[in-house]
MIKEDO-463385 format. One record per residue (C-alpha): residue in one letter; x, y, z. Coordinates in steps of 0.1 Angstrom, whole numbers, plus 2048, in hexadecimal, padded with zeros to 3 digits. Each point is the difference from the previous one (the first is absolute). Layout:
aXYZ;...
***
This chain:
v3734A4B78;y7E37EF7ED;n7D77FC7FE;n7FB81B819;t7E38217FE;v80F81E811;y7E981E80A;t81181E812;k807823801;g8247FE7FD;l81A7EA7F3;g7F77DF7F7;i8167E67F8;y824810802;f8257F2803;g817815814;s81D7F17F3;t80D7E87E2;a7FA7DA807;s81E7F0809;t7F77E07EB;d7E07FE7EE;h7E0815801;a7DC7FE7EB;v7E1819804;t7E57EF7EA;a7DA7FB7FD;n7F981A81C;l7E28177FE;a80C820812;f7F1823805;g81381E80F;s811821800;s81D7E87F7;p7F37DC7F7;i8227F37F8;s82080C804;g822802810;a81D7E97F4;i7F07EA7EB;t80A7F47DE;n7ED7E07FB;s7D880C800;s7E67F07E9;s7DC7F87F7;n7F781A81D;i7E28177FD;v807823812;d7EA81D806;t7FA81C814;l7EB7FD823;a7E18137F0;n7FC7EB7E1;a8037DF814;s7D77FF801;q8067FA7DA;y8107DC806;v7F37F681E;v7DC7FB813;a80381681D;p821811808;s80180B824;f81380481F;t7E57F4813;l7FC7DA80C;g7E07F17F7;a7FA8197E4;m81F7F67EC;d7FD7EA7E5;f8227FD7E6;y7EF7E67EC;p80980C7DB;l7E38107EC;a7F97EB7DE;g81E8027E9;k815818813;a81A7EA812;r8027E87E6;g8208027E2;s8157E87ED;v80D7E180F;f81D80481C;d81B7E980C;l8017F3825;s8167E77FB;k81B814814;f7EE7FD81E;a7F57DC7FD;a80F7F481C;d7E9816819;p7E67F0811;d7DE8087EE;y8128187E8;a7E27FB7E8;i7E6802817;d7ED820806;f7F181081F;n7E07ED7FD;r8147E07FD;v7F87FE7DB;l8197F77E7;k80F81E7F0;n8007ED7DC;s7DE7ED806;v7E681B7F2;a8108087E1;a8197DF7FA;a81C818806;f81281A816;v7F081D7F1;f7F1815821;r81581B810;g7FD804824;a7EF7EB81F;y7E47F17F0;a7FC7E67E0;g7E180A7F3;e7E68217F9;g7DE80C807;a7EF7F1822;n81A7FA81D;p7F67DD806;g8147FE81F;w808810820;r7FE828802;l81D80F815;q7EF80B821;a809801826;a7FD7DC806;l8167DF7FA;k7FE7F17DD;n7F27DE7FC;s7FD80082A;g7E97E47FF;a8057DC7EB;t8018057E0;p7DC7F27EE;p8087E77E5;p7F68097DB;t7DB7F87F5;l7F07FE7DD;t7F28207F3;g7F87F97DB;l8027EA7E3;q7FD8117DE;c8027F27DB;v8038127E1;p7ED7F87EA;a7E67F2812;s7F07F47E0;l80F7E17F0;s7FC7EC7E2;s80D7DD7F2;g829804806;q80081F80E;q81580C822;s7F9815819;s81A813817;c7F5800821;t80F80E820;v7FA7F9827;s807819819;l808800824;s7F881E81B;s8257FF80A;a8227F17F6;p8087DD810;a81D800813;s8087E17ED;a7F27F07E0;a7DC7FA800;t7ED7E17ED;v7E080A7F4;s7E87E27F4;l7F18037E1;a7E17EF7F4;s7E68017E1;n7D97F3805;n8017F97D6;p8187E67F3;v8008127E2;v81881C80F;t81E7F680E;v818811819;p81E7F9816;a7F97E881E;s80F822814;v8178207FB;t81A80E815;v80082180E;a821808807;s80E80F821;g7FD826802;a7EA8007DF;t7DB804804;a7F27F07E0;a8077E37E8;q7F57F87DC;f7F57E37EF;a7EE7F27E2;a7DD7F27FB;t7FF7EE7DE;a7DA7F57EE;g7FF7DD7F0;t7E77F87EA;i7E0814805;s7E27F07F1;s7E6814812;n7FD81F80E;g801800829;s81880E81A;s8217F4814;t80780E828;l821800808;t8067FF826;a82480C812;t8057F1824;l81880881A;s8067F2823;g7F081681A;s7EF81A7E3;s7DB7F97F1;p8027F87DF;v7FA8167DF;s7EF7F87E2;t7FA80E7DC;t7EB7F77E5;l80B7F97DA;t7E78007E3;l8037E57E6;t7F68047DF;a7FA7E57E5;p80B8057DD;g7E580D7E9;g8147FC7E1;g7FE81A7E5;g81E812808;s8238007F5;l82480380E;a81F7FD7E9;g82280B810;s8247FF7F1;i82381080B;s81980F7E8;a81B819800;p7F58217FF;s81081E7E7;t81B81380B;v7EA81F802;v7DA7FB805;n7E681F7F4;l7E67FE81B;t7EB8187EC;a7FF7ED7E2;e7FF7E0810;g7E480A81D;t7E280B7EB;a7E87F981D;d81980681A;w8237FC80C;a81380581E;h82580380D;w80E7FD826;g81C80E80E;l80C81D7EA;a80981881C;t7FA7EB821;a7F57DD809;a7DD810804;s7FE8127DD;f7E27F27ED;d7FE80E7DD;h7E57FA7E8;k7EC8097E3;s7ED822802;g7DD80C7F1;a7F57DA804;s7EE7EC81A;q81D7F1814;q7FA7D47FB;i8217F680C;s801802824;n820809815;f80F7E480C;a7F87F0825;v81F7EE811;v7FE7D8805;g80D7F2820;g80D81F80F;g82480E7F9;a80D8257F9;v7FF80B7DC;n81C8117F2;r8088167E2;y81F7F97E7;a8098127E0;n8177E57ED;n7E57ED7EE;p80F7F07E1;g7DE80C7EC;s7F8822800;f7DB80F7FB;t7F58237EF;w7DC810800;t7EF81F7F7;d7E1800810;g8067FA823;t7F5811827;p80D807813;t81E7FF7E8;a7F480C7DC;s81B7F57EE;v8227EA803;t81D7F57EB;g80F7DF806;t7FD7FE824;a80F7DF811;t7F180281D;g7EA7E7814;i7F87EE824;y80B7E180E;i7F97E9821;a8127E1811;g7F77E4812;q7ED7E17F4;g7DD8047FB;q804825800;g7F68147E2;f7E58147EB;r7DD7FF7F6;l7EE8127E7;t7DC7FD7F3;a7F280C7E0;p7D88007F6;a7F37E47EC;d7DD7F77EE;t7F67F17E1;s8188137ED;v8227F57F4;r81A814810;t82A7FF800;l812806820;k8247FE800;v816803821;y825809800;v8137EE81D;g8227F5805;l8147F081B;w8237FD80F;r80E7DC80E;s7E27F3805;q7E27EE7EE;g7DF8147F9;r7DC7F0804;m7E580F7EC;v7DB7F8804;a7E480E7EF;q7DA7F9807;l7DC8097F3;s7E880D81E;d7E87EB7F3;g8127E17FB;s7F68007DE;a8217F27F2;a81F7EE80C;v81781081A;y8228077EE;t81C7F8813;d8278067F6;t8227FA80D;s8178057E2;l80F82180A;n81E7F1812;n824812804;s8177F281F;t81D8177F9;g7F58207F2;t7E18167F0;s7E87F47EB;i7E18137F2;g7DF7F67EB;v7E080A7F7;y7E07EB804;t7E68037E8;f7DE7F980A;t7E27FC7E6;y7E07FD816;r7DA801801;a7E67F681D;a7E17EF7FC;s7EB81F810;a804824801;g80E810821;q81C7EA805;t824804804;l81F7F07F6;a81D7FD821;v8247FC7F7;t8177F781B;y8247FE7FD;t8187F581C;q8207F180A;n8007D87FC;t8207FA812;a811804821;t81A8147F5;a812820809;g7F280F7DB;n7E18157F8;v7E78027EA;t7F68217EC;l7E38127F0;q80681E7E6;a7DF8047EC;a7E47F17EF;t7E58077E3;l7DD7FA7F8;s7F28017DA;g7DF7F27F2;g7D9800813;v7E481B7FA;a80F820811;a7E480E817;p7F48227FD;n814817814;f80C827805;s81E814808;v801822815;a81A81E7FD;a80281F811;t80F8227F6;p814814809;s8147E6818;s80381D819;q7F182480A;t80A818816;v7E6817815;i800816818;a7EB7F7820;g7DC8097FC;t8017FC7DA;t7F77E87E6;a8137E67E6;p7EE7ED7E2;y80A7E07F3;a7F67EF7DE;v7F87DC807;t7FD7EC7E4;v7F17DC7F8;s80B7EC7E3;a7E77E27F2;l8137E07FC;n7F47E07F0;a7DC8127F7;f7FA80A826;t7E0814804;g7FB800825;i7FC81F819;v81E808812;n7FE81281F;f81D814813;s80C808820;v81F80D810;s8127FD81E;g82080E80F;l7F2821803;p80F81A81D;s7E680481E;g7E081B7F7;a80C8007D7;t7E37EF7EF;g7FE7EF7D9;a7E48017E6;f7FC7EF7E2;s7EE80E7E1;p7EE7EE7F1;a8017E5820;t7FD7E37E5;v80A7F67DE;s7F47E97E7;g8177ED7F0;s81C8197F7;g802823809;t80D81B817;s7F480F825;t81081F80C;l80C7FA827;t800822810;l8107FF81F;t7FC81B81C;t81680981A;t7F881781E;s81481D80E;t8097EC81D;t80C7E07EB;t8207F980C;p81B8037E4;g8147E37F5;n8047E97E3;y7E07E57FC;p8047E07EB;l7D97FD7F7;t7F37DE7F2;l7E18017E5;t7ED7E1803;a7E87F77E1;t7E97E5801;s7E57ED7EC;g7F67E1810;a8187EA80A;i81A8167EB;t814816814;r81C8167F0;t81381C814;t81781A7F8;g818817812;v802827802;t813819817;l7EF81F810;i81981880F;v7EF81A818;t81781E806;p7F781A81B;i7F181E801;s822817803;g7F481E7EA;m7E081880A;l7E480C7E9;t7E181280F;g7E78157EE;m7E2816808;l7E78187EB;q7F481F809;t7EF81A7EE;p81581C7F9;t7FB825806;g81081B7E8;p8128127F2;v81C7E7809;p82680E805;l8117E87EF;d821811804;t7FA7FF828;q7F67DA802;g8167F47E8;k82480580F;l8107E77F1;d7EE8017DC;w7DD80B7F2;t7EA7FA7E0;h7E780E7ED;w7ED7F47E0;g7EF8137E3;l804823808;n7FB80B7DD;t8017E17E8;a7FB7DD805;a8267F9802;d80981D818;f8157F281F;d80A81981A;h81A7F681C;k81480C819;a81F8167F3;g8237FE80C;v7FF7DC80A;t8067DD7F0;p7D97F57F9;k7F37E1817;i7DF7FC7F5;g7FC7F97DC;n7EA8097E7;f7E17EA7F9;t7FE7E37EA;a7DE7F97F0;v7EF7E180B;g7EE7F37E1;g7F18217F3;v8078257F6;a80281A818;a7E98227F8;r805820816;f7E3812812;a7FE821812;n7E57FE819;n80E7EC81F;p7EE80781F;v81F80680F;g81F81A7F7;f8237FD802;s81D81A805;w825801800;a81F8137FD;g8217F27F3;g7F47EA7E8;t8097F97DC;p7FA8077E1;t7E7815813;a80E81381A;s7E2809815;v7DD7FB7FE;t7E080C817;n7E07E6803;t8047F07DF;t7DF7E3800;t8107EF7E1;g80A7DA7FE;l7FA7DF7E9;y7E87E97FC;m7FD7DF7EF;y7DF7EB7FD;g7FD7DB7FC;q7FE7E4817;n8217F580D;n81181D7EE;g81281C815;f82280B80C;r81E7F180D;i81C815810;v8227F4814;v81480E81B;p81E7F180E;a8027EC821;g8187F8819;t8077FD825;t7F581F80F;t7DC80A802;a7EF8177E7;t7DE80D7F9;l7EE8007DD;r7E08177FD;v7F17FA7DD;y7E18167F6;v7E47EE7EC;g7DD7FD7F6;v7DF7EF7F2;w7E680A7EA;h7E47E9801;a81A7E1805;q80D7EC81B;g827805803;r81A7E6809;m81E80880F;v81C7E8804;a825806812;h81D7EA800;l8207F9809;s81B7F17E6;d8117EB81C;g7DD7F480F;s80A805820;a7DE81080A;v7DC7F47F7;d7F38107E1;y7E8820809;v7DF7FC7EE;d7E3818801;t7DF8037EA;s7EC81981C;m7FF81F7E7;n7DD7FA7F1;n7EC8157EB;s7F27EB7E8;t7DA801807;v7FF8267F9;f80D8177E6;g818815815;t822803808;a8117F4821;d82880A80B;g8167EE812;v825803813;y80E7DC806;t81B80581D;l8187DD7FA;t81E7FF81C;y8157E77F6;r8247F2806;a8137E27ED;a8157E6811;s81B80D7E7;n81081C7F1;g7FD8017DC;q7DA7F67FE;t7E18127EF;l7DC80780C;t7EA7FE7E2;l7DB80C802;t7E67FB7E7;f7DF8117FE;s7E77F37EC;q7DA7FC7F6;n7F17E2813;s7DD8067F2;a7F07F97DD;g7EC81E7F2;t8088217EF;g81480F820;n823809805;v81C806818;t81881B805;l82180A80A;q80D82280D;a81D804813;a8197EC818;t81380C81D;l81D7ED810;q810806825;
***
């Protein structure tokens, strides 16, 4: 059972009994409650998941004809190369549901399921109709593309001709160039089951600037064309190359003073490069098609300490490889009138390599080398290019491909760049890397810009990835050269709890730098409400404070009376910024019985006061999952007060109030704050801070508190 896509609510591929002769379950894509099960012992290279997760792998999983589309999403049905030789005797064993060769897209058997491709389905969709009910139309030409599209003397461009569908038998496409300076093959063959073929366009000696139009023709189809720009040598540049044996261990940080790159650290897509510098060495581009794979037994190894995304590595022997004649890798590096040195670390296994280096302005001869050759085993080498262009804004393109039609491959590990004039640049970082807030509160981050190479530009900021309803604001909005901006993220009470990875982007002209932070939003699981009222006296503290009560300042500023015979729950105050003093003319009096150290008092008008902006009193009471009510008796004289109540587990939004205000007159105002609260878990606390919010000669007062 192989090359199937299975979508079921129940059993998928199931063997009820053991095979009597032989069996295999290979390269299937199966979704269900039990995708592959039963008496199966030879199962390999399958991808399985639940029915609910099928949408993560294919375009439109469904049980409805016309709506269903089981063509794979990009990267979701592709895996390591598998072997179908066991089924080679079956008719069309290597043909997918769209009549495409299973190994035509990636030059190997890598796609699980019924299709050999990914992205948009180019073939017939499952529906209530006959597949290919009419005559199959012949394929037509759909495109001709060449890279690079600009050539200098001696340079080559890799061209691809594309068909609308795979031919039933090999199709011959005729080729022509209208300029004899550029030569192309007379024709190229598109294999049966394939939809494209590659060929090379080669420039001879170009004496003057011009162009060449390449045309592809196929019987029964309209021709397609593309135009190559031809650049005459301008002179003034230089390009010298050589190959040598690399060191056993290469320190990329030390060698790549301008930039460095390494490929294949963890996966075939891994691309590590120098951090804190403008990226100059490009990521590779595949030449000639083919699948890129990772390997981890390179004869030489690499070390770095200033990388991204992996900061430091010691002695990694990883790299990437590609197999097939004419297939390989292309890199670019900047070029101008300053001298640079680019080193490219490559290798091969049972093949011959071909290295081509060329300047985009054609101001120096193209460098070509095929000396790296090993028909029986592995060889590695480092190509060193010392170069400069005739003008600014140019590039050096380096192309390394397999030169022989053997079963071997070519490898790429790393590259370093030194020399040149470093362009002004900057880096960006944010702290902390993660903040946890409850819905309805804010989270600050410090975003720091560090200038590199005498950078003095203006940097703008933005943030993306915020949850719905949340906003972000930077202060200041821009930074010149180096500096720090504070990003404040504001959530609402309706913000959905969750972990949100955010991207902070800093931009100055054409330079863009990003860094990531995480915002963790937790639900409002506790409760905290507050209300300010005017009290009436005398207040019976013992009646109101069933769990506990307190009074401050009965005879001295240090007096602290509270409920006797219970474990105290309302703690004594902590001074915030100032020194407390006693007063005895509060507008409202307090009475109690059952107190300690003073057993009973009737209608005392004593209390404490403290003056100075931001100075005041702080008290702490226990909080748990049981709802409690705390009343705090406070006042102001010729001042404005500020009350803040905060649960220690952050399970509710802080209560903040500044409505007690008597700052414009020389008089007293009294109030009682009633706070009803509950934490999300036991063992928490509620902290209240009452302070003077206004500047001036006034003060704030504290008299008593009750808990029930």
